[in-house]
PDB file as gemmi writes it, atoms N, CA and C in Angstrom:
CRYST1    1.000    1.000    1.000  90.00  90.00  90.00 P 1                      
ATOM      1  N   MET A   1      -0.802 -69.113 -82.658  1.00  0.00           N  
ATOM      2  CA  MET A   1      -2.232 -69.334 -82.569  1.00  0.00           C  
ATOM      3  C   MET A   1      -3.004 -68.017 -82.539  1.00  0.00           C  
ATOM      4  N   ALA A   2      -2.344 -66.950 -82.132  1.00  0.00           N  
ATOM      5  CA  ALA A   2      -3.013 -65.657 -82.072  1.00  0.00           C  
ATOM      6  C   ALA A   2      -3.495 -65.215 -83.452  1.00  0.00           C  
ATOM      7  N   LEU A   3      -2.827 -65.649 -84.506  1.00  0.00           N  
ATOM      8  CA  LEU A   3      -3.196 -65.259 -85.865  1.00  0.00           C  
ATOM      9  C   LEU A   3      -3.833 -66.397 -86.653  1.00  0.00           C  
ATOM     10  N   ALA A   4      -4.205 -67.465 -85.978  1.00  0.00           N  
ATOM     11  CA  ALA A   4      -4.771 -68.633 -86.667  1.00  0.00           C  
ATOM     12  C   ALA A   4      -6.018 -68.272 -87.470  1.00  0.00           C  
ATOM     13  N   ALA A   5      -6.870 -67.430 -86.930  1.00  0.00           N  
ATOM     14  CA  ALA A   5      -8.105 -67.066 -87.624  1.00  0.00           C  
ATOM     15  C   ALA A   5      -7.832 -66.224 -88.868  1.00  0.00           C  
ATOM     16  N   GLU A   6      -6.713 -65.529 -88.880  1.00  0.00           N  
ATOM     17  CA  GLU A   6      -6.365 -64.762 -90.078  1.00  0.00           C  
ATOM     18  C   GLU A   6      -5.850 -65.691 -91.182  1.00  0.00           C  
ATOM     19  N   ARG A   7      -5.048 -66.669 -90.809  1.00  0.00           N  
ATOM     20  CA  ARG A   7      -4.530 -67.594 -91.811  1.00  0.00           C  
ATOM     21  C   ARG A   7      -5.594 -68.580 -92.274  1.00  0.00           C  
ATOM     22  N   PHE A   8      -6.404 -69.051 -91.329  1.00  0.00           N  
ATOM     23  CA  PHE A   8      -7.443 -70.034 -91.634  1.00  0.00           C  
ATOM     24  C   PHE A   8      -8.803 -69.501 -91.169  1.00  0.00           C  
ATOM     25  N   PRO A   9      -9.402 -68.581 -91.899  1.00  0.00           N  
ATOM     26  CA  PRO A   9     -10.677 -68.015 -91.451  1.00  0.00           C  
ATOM     27  C   PRO A   9     -11.846 -69.001 -91.534  1.00  0.00           C  
ATOM     28  N   ILE A  10     -11.716 -70.030 -92.342  1.00  0.00           N  
ATOM     29  CA  ILE A  10     -12.763 -71.056 -92.458  1.00  0.00           C  
ATOM     30  C   ILE A  10     -12.349 -72.240 -91.598  1.00  0.00           C  
ATOM     31  N   ASN A  11     -13.218 -72.643 -90.678  1.00  0.00           N  
ATOM     32  CA  ASN A  11     -12.930 -73.766 -89.774  1.00  0.00           C  
ATOM     33  C   ASN A  11     -11.556 -73.593 -89.114  1.00  0.00           C  
ATOM     34  N   THR A  12     -11.373 -72.510 -88.413  1.00  0.00           N  
ATOM     35  CA  THR A  12     -10.110 -72.176 -87.764  1.00  0.00           C  
ATOM     36  C   THR A  12      -9.677 -73.273 -86.797  1.00  0.00           C  
ATOM     37  N   PRO A  13      -8.430 -73.726 -86.882  1.00  0.00           N  
ATOM     38  CA  PRO A  13      -7.920 -74.737 -85.942  1.00  0.00           C  
ATOM     39  C   PRO A  13      -7.990 -74.220 -84.501  1.00  0.00           C  
ATOM     40  N   MET A  14      -8.296 -75.121 -83.569  1.00  0.00           N  
ATOM     41  CA  MET A  14      -8.485 -74.723 -82.176  1.00  0.00           C  
ATOM     42  C   MET A  14      -7.253 -74.946 -81.308  1.00  0.00           C  
ATOM     43  N   ASN A  15      -6.252 -75.651 -81.792  1.00  0.00           N  
ATOM     44  CA  ASN A  15      -5.029 -75.849 -81.006  1.00  0.00           C  
ATOM     45  C   ASN A  15      -3.839 -75.996 -81.952  1.00  0.00           C  
ATOM     46  N   LYS A  16      -2.657 -76.054 -81.386  1.00  0.00           N  
ATOM     47  CA  LYS A  16      -1.439 -76.092 -82.206  1.00  0.00           C  
ATOM     48  C   LYS A  16      -1.354 -77.336 -83.076  1.00  0.00           C  
ATOM     49  N   GLU A  17      -1.816 -78.444 -82.554  1.00  0.00           N  
ATOM     50  CA  GLU A  17      -1.758 -79.681 -83.327  1.00  0.00           C  
ATOM     51  C   GLU A  17      -2.669 -79.594 -84.552  1.00  0.00           C  
ATOM     52  N   GLU A  18      -3.893 -79.112 -84.366  1.00  0.00           N  
ATOM     53  CA  GLU A  18      -4.799 -78.925 -85.499  1.00  0.00           C  
ATOM     54  C   GLU A  18      -4.210 -77.932 -86.499  1.00  0.00           C  
ATOM     55  N   TYR A  19      -3.576 -76.890 -86.002  1.00  0.00           N  
ATOM     56  CA  TYR A  19      -2.957 -75.879 -86.866  1.00  0.00           C  
ATOM     57  C   TYR A  19      -1.886 -76.527 -87.744  1.00  0.00           C  
ATOM     58  N   TYR A  20      -1.081 -77.376 -87.144  1.00  0.00           N  
ATOM     59  CA  TYR A  20      -0.031 -78.065 -87.894  1.00  0.00           C  
ATOM     60  C   TYR A  20      -0.632 -78.966 -88.975  1.00  0.00           C  
ATOM     61  N   TYR A  21      -1.623 -79.772 -88.601  1.00  0.00           N  
ATOM     62  CA  TYR A  21      -2.281 -80.648 -89.587  1.00  0.00           C  
ATOM     63  C   TYR A  21      -2.883 -79.819 -90.719  1.00  0.00           C  
ATOM     64  N   ARG A  22      -3.527 -78.728 -90.350  1.00  0.00           N  
ATOM     65  CA  ARG A  22      -4.190 -77.884 -91.340  1.00  0.00           C  
ATOM     66  C   ARG A  22      -3.184 -77.252 -92.290  1.00  0.00           C  
ATOM     67  N   SER A  23      -2.014 -76.872 -91.769  1.00  0.00           N  
ATOM     68  CA  SER A  23      -0.964 -76.297 -92.619  1.00  0.00           C  
ATOM     69  C   SER A  23      -0.519 -77.294 -93.682  1.00  0.00           C  
ATOM     70  N   ILE A  24      -0.356 -78.538 -93.290  1.00  0.00           N  
ATOM     71  CA  ILE A  24       0.026 -79.590 -94.240  1.00  0.00           C  
ATOM     72  C   ILE A  24      -1.093 -79.802 -95.254  1.00  0.00           C  
ATOM     73  N   PHE A  25      -2.316 -79.880 -94.768  1.00  0.00           N  
ATOM     74  CA  PHE A  25      -3.475 -80.090 -95.638  1.00  0.00           C  
ATOM     75  C   PHE A  25      -3.573 -78.982 -96.681  1.00  0.00           C  
ATOM     76  N   GLU A  26      -3.373 -77.730 -96.233  1.00  0.00           N  
ATOM     77  CA  GLU A  26      -3.508 -76.596 -97.135  1.00  0.00           C  
ATOM     78  C   GLU A  26      -2.452 -76.609 -98.252  1.00  0.00           C  
ATOM     79  N   GLU A  27      -1.279 -77.150 -97.961  1.00  0.00           N  
ATOM     80  CA  GLU A  27      -0.250 -77.255 -98.996  1.00  0.00           C  
ATOM     81  C   GLU A  27      -0.727 -78.108-100.173  1.00  0.00           C  
ATOM     82  N   HIS A  28      -1.487 -79.138 -99.855  1.00  0.00           N  
ATOM     83  CA  HIS A  28      -1.955 -80.073-100.888  1.00  0.00           C  
ATOM     84  C   HIS A  28      -3.324 -79.694-101.451  1.00  0.00           C  
ATOM     85  N   PHE A  29      -4.137 -79.064-100.616  1.00  0.00           N  
ATOM     86  CA  PHE A  29      -5.507 -78.720-101.007  1.00  0.00           C  
ATOM     87  C   PHE A  29      -5.800 -77.268-100.610  1.00  0.00           C  
ATOM     88  N   PRO A  30      -5.342 -76.297-101.405  1.00  0.00           N  
ATOM     89  CA  PRO A  30      -5.427 -74.888-101.020  1.00  0.00           C  
ATOM     90  C   PRO A  30      -6.779 -74.193-101.246  1.00  0.00           C  
ATOM     91  N   SER A  31      -7.771 -74.874-101.747  1.00  0.00           N  
ATOM     92  CA  SER A  31      -9.031 -74.203-102.081  1.00  0.00           C  
ATOM     93  C   SER A  31      -9.931 -73.974-100.862  1.00  0.00           C  
ATOM     94  N   GLU A  32     -10.845 -73.019-101.023  1.00  0.00           N  
ATOM     95  CA  GLU A  32     -11.823 -72.736 -99.973  1.00  0.00           C  
ATOM     96  C   GLU A  32     -12.730 -73.941 -99.729  1.00  0.00           C  
ATOM     97  N   SER A  33     -13.101 -74.638-100.791  1.00  0.00           N  
ATOM     98  CA  SER A  33     -13.978 -75.806-100.621  1.00  0.00           C  
ATOM     99  C   SER A  33     -13.267 -76.910 -99.832  1.00  0.00           C  
ATOM    100  N   ALA A  34     -11.959 -77.048-100.028  1.00  0.00           N  
ATOM    101  CA  ALA A  34     -11.203 -78.025 -99.247  1.00  0.00           C  
ATOM    102  C   ALA A  34     -11.185 -77.612 -97.783  1.00  0.00           C  
ATOM    103  N   ALA A  35     -11.003 -76.334 -97.507  1.00  0.00           N  
ATOM    104  CA  ALA A  35     -10.991 -75.837 -96.125  1.00  0.00           C  
ATOM    105  C   ALA A  35     -12.325 -76.114 -95.438  1.00  0.00           C  
ATOM    106  N   ARG A  36     -13.414 -76.008 -96.181  1.00  0.00           N  
ATOM    107  CA  ARG A  36     -14.733 -76.265 -95.592  1.00  0.00           C  
ATOM    108  C   ARG A  36     -14.934 -77.744 -95.255  1.00  0.00           C  
ATOM    109  N   SER A  37     -14.122 -78.611 -95.827  1.00  0.00           N  
ATOM    110  CA  SER A  37     -14.257 -80.050 -95.557  1.00  0.00           C  
ATOM    111  C   SER A  37     -13.489 -80.481 -94.310  1.00  0.00           C  
ATOM    112  N   VAL A  38     -12.821 -79.538 -93.652  1.00  0.00           N  
ATOM    113  CA  VAL A  38     -12.008 -79.851 -92.474  1.00  0.00           C  
ATOM    114  C   VAL A  38     -12.597 -79.145 -91.268  1.00  0.00           C  
ATOM    115  N   PRO A  39     -13.615 -79.715 -90.645  1.00  0.00           N  
ATOM    116  CA  PRO A  39     -14.207 -79.050 -89.494  1.00  0.00           C  
ATOM    117  C   PRO A  39     -13.260 -79.073 -88.294  1.00  0.00           C  
ATOM    118  N   SER A  40     -13.403 -78.098 -87.443  1.00  0.00           N  
ATOM    119  CA  SER A  40     -12.632 -78.051 -86.211  1.00  0.00           C  
ATOM    120  C   SER A  40     -13.617 -78.162 -85.064  1.00  0.00           C  
ATOM    121  N   VAL A  41     -13.666 -79.321 -84.465  1.00  0.00           N  
ATOM    122  CA  VAL A  41     -14.588 -79.562 -83.352  1.00  0.00           C  
ATOM    123  C   VAL A  41     -13.806 -80.147 -82.185  1.00  0.00           C  
ATOM    124  N   PRO A  42     -14.283 -79.940 -80.964  1.00  0.00           N  
ATOM    125  CA  PRO A  42     -13.604 -80.540 -79.816  1.00  0.00           C  
ATOM    126  C   PRO A  42     -13.496 -82.053 -79.988  1.00  0.00           C  
ATOM    127  N   SER A  43     -12.332 -82.588 -79.668  1.00  0.00           N  
ATOM    128  CA  SER A  43     -12.099 -84.018 -79.848  1.00  0.00           C  
ATOM    129  C   SER A  43     -10.972 -84.489 -78.947  1.00  0.00           C  
ATOM    130  N   VAL A  44     -11.077 -85.698 -78.467  1.00  0.00           N  
ATOM    131  CA  VAL A  44      -9.991 -86.360 -77.759  1.00  0.00           C  
ATOM    132  C   VAL A  44      -9.773 -87.684 -78.455  1.00  0.00           C  
ATOM    133  N   ALA A  45      -8.576 -87.888 -78.964  1.00  0.00           N  
ATOM    134  CA  ALA A  45      -8.220 -89.135 -79.649  1.00  0.00           C  
ATOM    135  C   ALA A  45      -9.200 -89.473 -80.761  1.00  0.00           C  
ATOM    136  N   CYS A  46      -9.535 -88.480 -81.564  1.00  0.00           N  
ATOM    137  CA  CYS A  46     -10.398 -88.652 -82.738  1.00  0.00           C  
ATOM    138  C   CYS A  46     -11.846 -88.993 -82.402  1.00  0.00           C  
ATOM    139  N   SER A  47     -12.279 -88.711 -81.202  1.00  0.00           N  
ATOM    140  CA  SER A  47     -13.677 -88.940 -80.862  1.00  0.00           C  
ATOM    141  C   SER A  47     -14.515 -87.810 -81.446  1.00  0.00           C  
ATOM    142  N   THR A  48     -15.810 -87.910 -81.290  1.00  0.00           N  
ATOM    143  CA  THR A  48     -16.690 -86.843 -81.747  1.00  0.00           C  
ATOM    144  C   THR A  48     -16.982 -85.900 -80.584  1.00  0.00           C  
ATOM    145  N   ALA A  49     -17.515 -84.739 -80.906  1.00  0.00           N  
ATOM    146  CA  ALA A  49     -17.894 -83.798 -79.847  1.00  0.00           C  
ATOM    147  C   ALA A  49     -18.958 -84.414 -78.937  1.00  0.00           C  
ATOM    148  N   GLU A  50     -19.840 -85.217 -79.514  1.00  0.00           N  
ATOM    149  CA  GLU A  50     -20.889 -85.867 -78.726  1.00  0.00           C  
ATOM    150  C   GLU A  50     -20.293 -86.857 -77.730  1.00  0.00           C  
ATOM    151  N   ALA A  51     -19.241 -87.550 -78.136  1.00  0.00           N  
ATOM    152  CA  ALA A  51     -18.606 -88.517 -77.243  1.00  0.00           C  
ATOM    153  C   ALA A  51     -17.996 -87.831 -76.027  1.00  0.00           C  
ATOM    154  N   LEU A  52     -17.531 -86.600 -76.196  1.00  0.00           N  
ATOM    155  CA  LEU A  52     -16.961 -85.876 -75.059  1.00  0.00           C  
ATOM    156  C   LEU A  52     -17.994 -85.636 -73.972  1.00  0.00           C  
ATOM    157  N   ALA A  53     -19.245 -85.535 -74.354  1.00  0.00           N  
ATOM    158  CA  ALA A  53     -20.313 -85.308 -73.377  1.00  0.00           C  
ATOM    159  C   ALA A  53     -20.535 -86.517 -72.469  1.00  0.00           C  
ATOM    160  N   TRP A  54     -20.078 -87.673 -72.870  1.00  0.00           N  
ATOM    161  CA  TRP A  54     -20.260 -88.883 -72.070  1.00  0.00           C  
ATOM    162  C   TRP A  54     -19.401 -88.894 -70.816  1.00  0.00           C  
ATOM    163  N   ASP A  55     -18.283 -88.201 -70.850  1.00  0.00           N  
ATOM    164  CA  ASP A  55     -17.347 -88.234 -69.720  1.00  0.00           C  
ATOM    165  C   ASP A  55     -16.939 -86.811 -69.365  1.00  0.00           C  
ATOM    166  N   THR A  56     -17.270 -86.377 -68.167  1.00  0.00           N  
ATOM    167  CA  THR A  56     -16.974 -85.003 -67.776  1.00  0.00           C  
ATOM    168  C   THR A  56     -15.480 -84.713 -67.756  1.00  0.00           C  
ATOM    169  N   ALA A  57     -14.630 -85.708 -67.597  1.00  0.00           N  
ATOM    170  CA  ALA A  57     -13.184 -85.497 -67.591  1.00  0.00           C  
ATOM    171  C   ALA A  57     -12.680 -85.032 -68.954  1.00  0.00           C  
ATOM    172  N   PHE A  58     -13.405 -85.360 -70.013  1.00  0.00           N  
ATOM    173  CA  PHE A  58     -12.978 -84.998 -71.364  1.00  0.00           C  
ATOM    174  C   PHE A  58     -13.534 -83.663 -71.858  1.00  0.00           C  
ATOM    175  N   LYS A  59     -14.536 -83.126 -71.192  1.00  0.00           N  
ATOM    176  CA  LYS A  59     -15.256 -81.966 -71.714  1.00  0.00           C  
ATOM    177  C   LYS A  59     -14.377 -80.763 -72.023  1.00  0.00           C  
ATOM    178  N   ASN A  60     -13.340 -80.515 -71.220  1.00  0.00           N  
ATOM    179  CA  ASN A  60     -12.504 -79.339 -71.438  1.00  0.00           C  
ATOM    180  C   ASN A  60     -11.210 -79.661 -72.164  1.00  0.00           C  
ATOM    181  N   MET A  61     -11.116 -80.823 -72.748  1.00  0.00           N  
ATOM    182  CA  MET A  61      -9.918 -81.214 -73.477  1.00  0.00           C  
ATOM    183  C   MET A  61     -10.174 -81.100 -74.979  1.00  0.00           C  
ATOM    184  N   ASN A  62      -9.124 -80.782 -75.690  1.00  0.00           N  
ATOM    185  CA  ASN A  62      -9.193 -80.783 -77.152  1.00  0.00           C  
ATOM    186  C   ASN A  62      -7.846 -81.301 -77.626  1.00  0.00           C  
ATOM    187  N   ASP A  63      -7.733 -82.609 -77.778  1.00  0.00           N  
ATOM    188  CA  ASP A  63      -6.467 -83.229 -78.120  1.00  0.00           C  
ATOM    189  C   ASP A  63      -6.694 -84.372 -79.087  1.00  0.00           C  
ATOM    190  N   PRO A  64      -6.686 -84.097 -80.384  1.00  0.00           N  
ATOM    191  CA  PRO A  64      -6.978 -85.137 -81.357  1.00  0.00           C  
ATOM    192  C   PRO A  64      -5.986 -86.287 -81.371  1.00  0.00           C  
ATOM    193  N   SER A  65      -4.771 -86.095 -80.850  1.00  0.00           N  
ATOM    194  CA  SER A  65      -3.778 -87.166 -80.897  1.00  0.00           C  
ATOM    195  C   SER A  65      -3.977 -88.190 -79.794  1.00  0.00           C  
ATOM    196  N   GLY A  66      -4.667 -87.844 -78.738  1.00  0.00           N  
ATOM    197  CA  GLY A  66      -4.900 -88.786 -77.648  1.00  0.00           C  
ATOM    198  C   GLY A  66      -3.908 -88.697 -76.507  1.00  0.00           C  
ATOM    199  N   ARG A  67      -3.027 -87.694 -76.503  1.00  0.00           N  
ATOM    200  CA  ARG A  67      -2.086 -87.562 -75.381  1.00  0.00           C  
ATOM    201  C   ARG A  67      -2.809 -87.354 -74.063  1.00  0.00           C  
ATOM    202  N   ALA A  68      -4.041 -86.884 -74.136  1.00  0.00           N  
ATOM    203  CA  ALA A  68      -4.789 -86.594 -72.922  1.00  0.00           C  
ATOM    204  C   ALA A  68      -5.241 -87.857 -72.189  1.00  0.00           C  
ATOM    205  N   ILE A  69      -5.196 -88.982 -72.850  1.00  0.00           N  
ATOM    206  CA  ILE A  69      -5.652 -90.215 -72.226  1.00  0.00           C  
ATOM    207  C   ILE A  69      -4.595 -90.664 -71.216  1.00  0.00           C  
ATOM    208  N   LYS A  70      -4.956 -90.609 -69.966  1.00  0.00           N  
ATOM    209  CA  LYS A  70      -4.013 -90.860 -68.877  1.00  0.00           C  
ATOM    210  C   LYS A  70      -3.338 -92.223 -69.011  1.00  0.00           C  
ATOM    211  N   GLY A  71      -2.016 -92.203 -68.963  1.00  0.00           N  
ATOM    212  CA  GLY A  71      -1.246 -93.419 -68.948  1.00  0.00           C  
ATOM    213  C   GLY A  71      -0.968 -94.049 -70.298  1.00  0.00           C  
ATOM    214  N   VAL A  72      -1.503 -93.495 -71.369  1.00  0.00           N  
ATOM    215  CA  VAL A  72      -1.275 -94.072 -72.692  1.00  0.00           C  
ATOM    216  C   VAL A  72       0.045 -93.621 -73.254  1.00  0.00           C  
ATOM    217  N   HIS A  73       0.390 -92.376 -73.070  1.00  0.00           N  
ATOM    218  CA  HIS A  73       1.637 -91.823 -73.569  1.00  0.00           C  
ATOM    219  C   HIS A  73       2.502 -91.382 -72.388  1.00  0.00           C  
ATOM    220  N   GLU A  74       3.795 -91.343 -72.578  1.00  0.00           N  
ATOM    221  CA  GLU A  74       4.687 -90.893 -71.516  1.00  0.00           C  
ATOM    222  C   GLU A  74       4.357 -89.475 -71.075  1.00  0.00           C  
ATOM    223  N   GLU A  75       3.868 -88.654 -72.000  1.00  0.00           N  
ATOM    224  CA  GLU A  75       3.543 -87.283 -71.670  1.00  0.00           C  
ATOM    225  C   GLU A  75       2.042 -87.086 -71.470  1.00  0.00           C  
ATOM    226  N   ALA A  76       1.364 -88.095 -70.933  1.00  0.00           N  
ATOM    227  CA  ALA A  76      -0.069 -87.982 -70.676  1.00  0.00           C  
ATOM    228  C   ALA A  76      -0.319 -86.898 -69.642  1.00  0.00           C  
ATOM    229  N   TYR A  77      -1.456 -86.256 -69.765  1.00  0.00           N  
ATOM    230  CA  TYR A  77      -1.823 -85.238 -68.786  1.00  0.00           C  
ATOM    231  C   TYR A  77      -2.127 -85.922 -67.460  1.00  0.00           C  
ATOM    232  N   VAL A  78      -1.730 -85.312 -66.385  1.00  0.00           N  
ATOM    233  CA  VAL A  78      -1.986 -85.903 -65.057  1.00  0.00           C  
ATOM    234  C   VAL A  78      -2.901 -85.054 -64.251  1.00  0.00           C  
TER     235      VAL A  78                                                      
END                                                                             
């Protein structure tokens, strides 16, 4: 992640999971215009950044897969 901004200077992934998704995406769509179509915004379980403002427990989380949702996954954050 220390070099994420060098590899992906446009819409740099904010966590390892986003980095992994972006790596796969780039294999299929390597253009700059494709990179601009993949925004990196705070999200929990595919919510929007605005939705995070509704619940203070989510504000400091960035987990697009939803592992952060307590009790949903075996490895949920506690």
